[in-house]
C-alpha positions in Angstrom: -28.4 -11.0 -5.7 -28.3 -9.0 -8.8 -24.4 -8.0 -8.7 -22.1 -11.5 -8.5 -18.6 -10.6 -7.4 -15.7 -12.5 -8.4 -13.9 -13.2 -4.9 -9.8 -13.3 -4.4 -8.1 -14.8 -1.1 -6.5 -12.9 0.6 -2.8 -12.8 1.3 -0.7 -12.2 4.6 1.1 -8.8 3.9 -1.3 -7.8 1.1 -3.3 -5.1 4.0 -6.6 -4.8 3.5 -8.9 -6.1 0.5 -9.5 -3.6 -2.7 -12.8 -3.1 -4.0 -13.2 -2.6 -7.2 -16.4 -0.4 -8.7 -16.0 0.0 -12.9 -18.2 3.1 -14.9 -20.6 3.3 -17.0 -21.0 0.8 -19.7 -18.2 -1.3 -18.0 -17.8 -4.6 -15.7 -14.6 -5.6 -13.0 -13.2 -7.8 -15.9 -11.5 -4.6 -17.9 -9.4 -5.0 -14.5 -8.1 -8.2 -17.4 -6.1 -5.2 -19.5 -3.6 -5.2 -16.8 -0.8 -8.0 -16.6 -1.0 -9.7 -13.8 -4.5 -9.1 -13.1 -4.2 -7.3 -9.8 -6.0 -9.3 -6.2 -9.0 -7.2 -6.2 -12.2 -8.1 -5.5 -14.4 -6.5 -8.2 -18.4 -7.1 -10.1 -18.9 -9.4 -13.2 -21.6 -7.6 -14.5 -22.0 -3.8 -14.9 -23.1 -2.0 -11.9 -26.7 -1.0 -11.4 -26.9 1.7 -8.9 -30.6 0.3 -7.7 -29.4 -2.8 -6.5 -25.0 -2.1 -6.1 -25.2 -0.8 -1.9 -27.7 -3.4 -0.3 -25.2 -6.1 -2.9 -22.4 -5.3 -1.3 -23.6 -5.5 2.2 -24.9 -8.2 1.4 -21.5 -10.2 -0.6 -18.8 -8.1 2.8 -21.2 -10.0 5.1 -21.0 -12.9 3.4 -17.2 -13.2 2.8 -16.4 -11.9 6.8 -14.7 -8.9 5.5 -15.1 -5.6 7.6 -13.0 -2.9 6.0 -12.5 -2.4 2.7 -10.3 0.1 0.1 -12.5 1.0 -2.2 -11.5 2.1 -5.7 -13.9 3.3 -7.8 -14.2 4.8 -11.6 -16.0 7.4 -13.1 -20.0 6.1 -12.0 -18.1 4.0 -9.5 -16.3 6.3 -8.5 -19.7 8.0 -8.3 -21.1 4.7 -6.8 -18.6 4.2 -3.9 -18.3 7.9 -2.5 -21.8 7.3 -2.1 -21.1 4.1 -0.1 -18.4 5.3 1.5 -20.9 8.4 3.0 -23.5 6.2 3.9 -21.2 3.3 5.8 -18.0 5.1 6.4 -17.2 1.8 9.4 -16.7 -0.7 6.1 -13.9 1.7 4.2 -10.7 2.1 4.8 -9.6 4.7 2.4 -11.0 5.2 -0.7 -9.5 6.0 -4.2 -11.8 7.7 -6.8 -10.0 8.0 -10.2 -12.7 10.3 -13.2 -14.4 11.6 -10.6 -16.5 14.6 -11.8 -19.3 16.6 -9.5 -22.4 16.3 -11.6 -23.7 15.2 -15.5 -25.4 18.5 -16.7 -28.4 17.6 -18.2 -28.1 17.9 -22.0 -25.4 15.7 -22.1 -26.9 13.0 -20.2 -30.0 13.8 -22.1 -27.7 13.6 -25.6 -26.3 10.7 -24.3 -30.1 8.7 -23.7 -31.2 9.4 -27.4 -27.5 8.4 -29.7 -27.9 5.3 -26.9 -31.3 4.1 -27.3 -31.0 4.8 -30.8 -28.4 2.3 -31.5 -26.8 0.4 -28.1 -23.4 -0.7 -30.6 -22.7 2.1 -32.2 -22.6 4.3 -29.0 -20.4 2.3 -27.3 -18.1 1.8 -29.8 -17.7 5.2 -29.8 -17.6 6.0 -26.2 -15.0 2.8 -25.7 -12.9 4.6 -27.9 -13.2 7.6 -26.1 -12.5 6.1 -22.8 -9.3 4.9 -23.9 -7.9 8.0 -25.7 -3.8 8.9 -25.4 -3.4 5.3 -24.8 -3.7 2.5 -28.0 -2.2 -0.1 -26.7 -4.7 0.1 -23.5 -7.7 -0.1 -27.0 -6.2 -2.6 -29.1 -6.3 -5.0 -25.8 -9.5 -4.0 -25.2 -11.1 -4.7 -28.8 -9.5 -7.9 -28.8 -10.8 -9.5 -25.9 -13.8 -6.9 -23.4 -15.0 -5.4 -26.0 -16.9 -8.2 -28.1 -18.1 -9.4 -24.9 -19.6 -5.9 -24.1 -21.1 -5.5 -27.3 -22.5 -8.8 -27.6 -24.5 -8.4 -24.1 -25.9 -4.9 -24.4 -29.2 -5.8 -24.7 -29.4 -8.3 -21.4 -27.7 -5.0 -20.0 -29.4 -2.8 -21.2 -31.7 -2.0 -18.7 -29.4 -2.0 -15.6 -27.4 0.9 -18.2 -30.3 2.9 -18.3 -30.4 3.3 -14.9 -26.6 3.8 -14.7 -27.4 7.1 -16.7 -30.3 8.2 -14.5 -27.9 7.8 -11.6 -25.4 9.6 -13.4 -27.8 12.5 -14.5 -29.1 12.3 -10.4 -25.9 12.4 -8.4 -24.0 15.3 -6.6 -21.6 15.2 -3.8 -22.6 13.1 -0.4 -22.5 15.8 2.4 -21.5 15.4 4.7 -18.2 13.9 3.3 -17.1 10.6 5.0 -14.0 11.6 6.7 -11.8 8.9 4.8 -7.9 8.9 3.5 -9.0 9.6 0.0 -7.3 9.9 -2.9 -8.4 11.7 -6.7 -6.7 10.6 -9.9 -7.7 11.8 -13.3 -6.1 12.1 -16.9 -5.4 15.5 -18.2 -5.9 13.9 -21.8 -10.0 13.2 -20.0 -12.6 14.2 -22.6 -15.7 11.4 -20.6 -14.9 13.7 -17.3 -12.5 16.4 -18.3 -10.0 17.7 -15.9 -10.7 21.3 -15.8 -14.2 19.8 -14.6 -13.1 17.1 -11.6 -14.3 16.9 -8.6 -12.7 18.8 -5.8 -13.1 17.5 -2.5 -11.8 18.7 1.2 -8.2 16.8 1.9 -8.3 14.7 -0.7 -4.5 13.6 -2.1 -5.0 15.0 -5.7 -3.1 13.1 -8.6 -3.1 14.4 -12.3 -1.3 12.2 -15.3 -0.8 14.3 -18.0 -0.6 11.9 -20.8 -3.5 9.0 -19.7 -7.4 9.8 -20.8 -11.2 8.1 -19.2 -9.0 4.8 -19.0 -6.3 6.7 -16.6 -6.7 3.2 -14.2 -4.7 1.2 -17.1 -2.0 4.0 -17.7 1.4 2.8 -17.0 2.1 5.9 -14.1 -1.2 5.0 -12.6 -1.0 4.0 -9.5 -2.7 0.4 -10.3 0.7 -0.2 -12.0 2.5 0.6 -9.1 0.9 -1.8 -7.0 0.7 -4.9 -10.2 5.1 -4.0 -9.8 4.8 -4.6 -6.7 2.7 -7.7 -6.9 5.2 -9.5 -9.0 8.1 -8.6 -7.1 6.7 -9.8 -4.0 5.3 -13.2 -6.5 9.0 -13.5 -6.8 10.5 -12.7 -3.8 8.1 -15.7 -2.3 9.4 -18.0 -4.5 13.1 -17.6 -4.3 12.6 -17.9 -0.4 13.6 -21.9 0.1 16.5 -20.4 -2.4 17.9 -16.9 -1.2 20.3 -18.0 1.3 22.5 -20.1 -1.4 23.1 -17.8 -3.6 23.0 -13.9 -2.2 26.0 -14.0 -1.9 26.8 -10.3 -2.8 23.6 -9.3 -0.4 25.0 -11.0 2.2 28.3 -8.8 1.5 26.8 -5.8 1.4 24.9 -6.7 5.0 28.0 -7.2 6.3 29.5 -3.3 4.5 26.0 -2.0 6.3 26.3 -3.5 9.9 30.3 -1.8 9.6 27.8 1.4 9.4 25.0 1.3 12.2 25.5 3.7 15.0 28.3 2.4 17.5 27.2 1.0 20.7 26.7 3.1 23.9 25.7 2.5 27.3 24.9 6.4 27.2 22.9 6.0 24.2 21.9 2.3 24.7 19.3 2.1 21.2 15.9 0.0 22.1 13.8 0.6 19.1 14.8 -0.4 15.8 12.5 -1.0 13.0 14.1 -3.4 9.7 12.4 -2.7 6.6 13.1 -5.5 4.1 14.1 -8.4 6.4 14.4 -11.5 3.7 15.2 -14.5 5.2 16.4 -12.9 8.2 20.3 -11.8 7.9 20.6 -8.6 8.7 18.0 -9.2 10.9 20.8 -11.9 12.9 23.3 -8.6 12.5 21.1 -6.8 14.0 20.0 -8.5 17.4 23.5 -9.9 18.0 24.6 -6.1 17.8 22.4 -4.6 19.9 21.0 -7.6 22.0 18.8 -5.8 24.9 17.2 -3.6 21.4 13.6 -4.9 19.9 13.4 -5.2 16.9 10.3 -5.2 14.2 11.4 -6.4 11.3 8.3 -6.3 8.0 9.0 -8.2 5.2 6.2 -8.3 1.8 6.5 -11.5 1.4 5.0 -14.1 3.9 7.5 -16.6 3.0 10.5 -14.6 3.4 8.7 -13.9 7.1 8.5 -17.9 7.8 12.1 -18.4 7.2 14.1 -15.3 9.1 11.1 -16.7 12.1 12.0 -20.2 12.1 15.5 -19.1 11.9 15.7 -16.1 14.6 12.8 -16.9 16.6 13.6 -15.0 19.5 11.3 -12.9 21.9 12.9 -9.5 21.1 12.2 -10.2 17.3 8.2 -9.2 16.2 8.5 -10.2 12.1 5.7 -8.5 10.4 4.3 -9.5 6.9 3.5 -6.2 5.8 4.2 -3.6 2.7 7.3 -1.2 3.7 5.9 2.1 2.1 2.1 1.2 3.5 4.0 0.3 6.9 5.7 3.5 7.0 2.7 6.2 5.8 1.1 4.8 8.9 3.3 4.1 11.4 3.3 6.4 14.8 5.5 9.3 14.9 8.7 9.2 16.8 8.3 5.5 17.4 12.3 3.9 16.7 15.8 5.1 17.6 16.6 3.1 14.5 15.5 2.4 11.1 17.3 0.2 8.8 17.4 -1.6 5.4 19.6 -3.6 3.5 19.0 -3.6 -0.1 15.1 -3.3 -0.1 14.6 0.5 -1.2 15.4 0.3 -4.7 12.3 -1.4 -5.0 9.6 1.0 -3.4 7.3 3.6 -5.6 8.4 6.5 -4.0 12.0 6.8 -2.6 11.7 10.2 -1.7 8.6 9.5 0.5 10.0 6.4 2.3 12.8 8.6 3.1 10.3 11.7 4.5 8.4 9.0 6.4 11.5 6.9 8.2 12.5 10.9 8.9 9.8 11.4 10.7 9.4 8.1 12.7 12.7 8.6 14.1 13.1 10.4 17.7 14.8 13.0 18.6 18.6 11.7 17.8 17.2 8.5 16.3 19.4 7.7 12.8 18.9 5.6 9.7 21.5 3.1 7.8 20.0 1.7 4.5 21.9 0.5 1.3 19.8 0.8 -1.5 20.9 -0.7 -5.1 22.1 1.8 -8.0 20.8 1.8 -11.5 24.0 1.0 -12.8 24.6 -2.7 -10.9 24.3 -5.4 -13.7 24.7 -2.9 -16.6 26.8 -5.5 -18.5 24.4 -7.7 -18.3 22.1 -5.1 -20.2 24.2 -4.9 -22.1 25.4 -8.2 -23.4 21.3 -8.6 -23.5 20.9 -6.0 -26.3 24.0 -7.1 -28.4 22.1 -10.6 -28.9 19.1 -9.8 -29.0 17.2 -7.5 -31.9 15.1 -6.1 -28.9 16.7 -3.9 -26.0 16.1 -5.4 -22.8 15.9 -3.0 -20.1 17.1 -4.5 -16.6 15.3 -3.2 -13.2 17.9 -2.1 -11.8 17.8 0.9 -15.0 14.3 2.4 -12.3 16.8 3.1 -9.6 16.9 5.8 -8.0 20.5 7.8 -8.4 22.1 9.2 -6.6 21.7 12.6 -6.6 18.6 12.5 -5.4 18.1 10.3 -3.0 21.5 12.9 -1.6 18.2 16.0 -2.4 16.3 13.8 0.1 18.0 13.2 3.1 19.1 16.7 2.7 15.1 17.5 2.9 14.1 15.3 5.6 17.5 14.9 8.1 19.1 17.0 9.8 22.2 15.8 8.0 22.7 12.7 5.1 24.5 10.9 3.4 25.1 9.1 -0.3 28.6 7.0 -0.2 28.5 4.8 -3.4 30.8 1.2 -3.2 31.3 -1.0 -6.1 31.5 -4.0 -6.3 32.4 -6.4 -9.1 31.3 -10.0 -9.0 32.6 -12.7 -11.9 30.3 -15.7 -12.2 31.1 -19.2 -14.2 29.0 -18.6 -16.9 26.2 -16.6 -18.3 23.9 -19.1 -17.1 25.2 -19.3 -13.4 24.4 -15.1 -12.8 21.0 -15.6 -14.7 20.5 -18.5 -12.1 21.5 -16.5 -9.1 19.3 -13.5 -9.7 16.4 -16.1 -10.1 16.7 -17.8 -7.5 17.3 -14.4 -5.1 13.9 -13.0 -6.9 15.7 -10.0 -7.9 15.0 -9.4 -11.4 12.2 -7.2 -10.7 8.4 -6.5 -11.7 8.5 -7.0 -15.1 6.2 -10.4 -15.6 8.6 -11.6 -18.7 11.9 -10.4 -20.7 10.8 -9.3 -24.2 12.5 -11.7 -26.0 12.4 -15.3 -24.0 16.4 -16.5 -23.3 16.5 -19.2 -25.1 20.1 -22.1 -24.3 20.7 -20.7 -28.0 20.6 -16.6 -26.3 22.1 -17.7 -23.3 24.8 -19.9 -25.1 25.5 -16.3 -27.0 25.3 -14.5 -23.8 28.0 -16.1 -22.4 30.1 -15.9 -26.4 29.4 -12.4 -25.7 30.9 -11.8 -22.0 33.6 -13.6 -22.9 34.7 -12.1 -25.9 34.4 -8.4 -24.6 35.1 -8.7 -20.8 37.1 -11.6 -20.8 34.7 -13.6 -19.0 31.2 -13.3 -17.2 31.6 -10.4 -14.9 29.6 -7.8 -13.8 29.3 -4.3 -11.7 26.4 -4.3 -8.5 26.0 -0.1 -7.4 25.5 -0.2 -4.0 24.5 3.5 -2.3 25.3 3.3 1.7 22.9 5.7 3.2 23.2 7.8 6.4 20.5 9.6 7.9 20.3 11.5 11.3 17.7 13.8 13.5 
């Protein structure tokens, strides 16, 4: 086998495994510039177009992987598209990044000449162009991967030459595979200019304004969104054992949401319910008690949370599924649930507007949605205190939560009628340490792997003093929106 692959343990609820094919001049370790490393399968060497197809087939067979999501970048997108066209049965979906339909002969000849004259000098200039618009990623690349790539250029010279041969000969395959496909491109790309990006019938297209050829690593790219979800999943999983003891606010909101559920009626009995983000099953228990005859599908993307909920509520009418909410909603059959509920989960979604669209789509005629969602003003006092005691302003995850105006617009657009009702919950904690402990033990600190400045005991003490001086005690506010939508 000419290619070796970095393999991963597929986690429950993570969905179809993703296989990444890098661009010319790179190998899969380029993903290491994204922190944390996404749980993707990737080649540990530059791609060799002459052998990648057979090596991939052998790898998938050896690992007993029946289907993959294939993410290809630049030359990897070309090879990925060819592989998908030849092996449709193995591909669940395609994400093609910086895909150019073909390379002009003159451009390839110029690259050949410059690369042959001085491979290291050419690659240095090529890498710099790839990272145009993302200085931080380029600095990280120069400090970590570039020296390794340049040191191995002689060993990889022949496969890089075969890569140029492939680029010169590539044409979009026909017929195209009937596979869900997404095209991602950077508007500032000078390697594969956006005006020359490939067009594929039926493909979803995303152009990121401030990104160049390295759009995959841009902070607005789908990869960063997936990494955020990975971090959030891990935090909730770690908090599964402590969640029930510390989730006082979430429990109070659950009771308030339960009071807003549709009334029980013999004339219109609810029989199918979807709960998004069931956690350890506290709100699920309220649903089961309220609608004892209903079939409940309760999903959460944390396997540890699902295990807790299943242990707590081992009932036949509850189907616990470990799945990511946005992905589940996007593929669920239309008109399949009479009631969709969610307690304090939708604020973590990448695209709340699309999620509400999908909820409306899967509701039966006359069906309804009842959700609680935390707002951007939640814990604003904590944000103020952290900014006051540290030299760098600290942003909290809540600041990115959706505004009520955005939620109302989405409800008006997707439902026959919809309302957003706000409640502010003021909570007092014994100390700043106690507040931070509640956040940690419920897994609700957000996607940031670490804070800009670690909260040492001394800083926590200063934060405590700030709360006492400015608010009299450690008091914070939770902003909660209750969403109702009816079809």
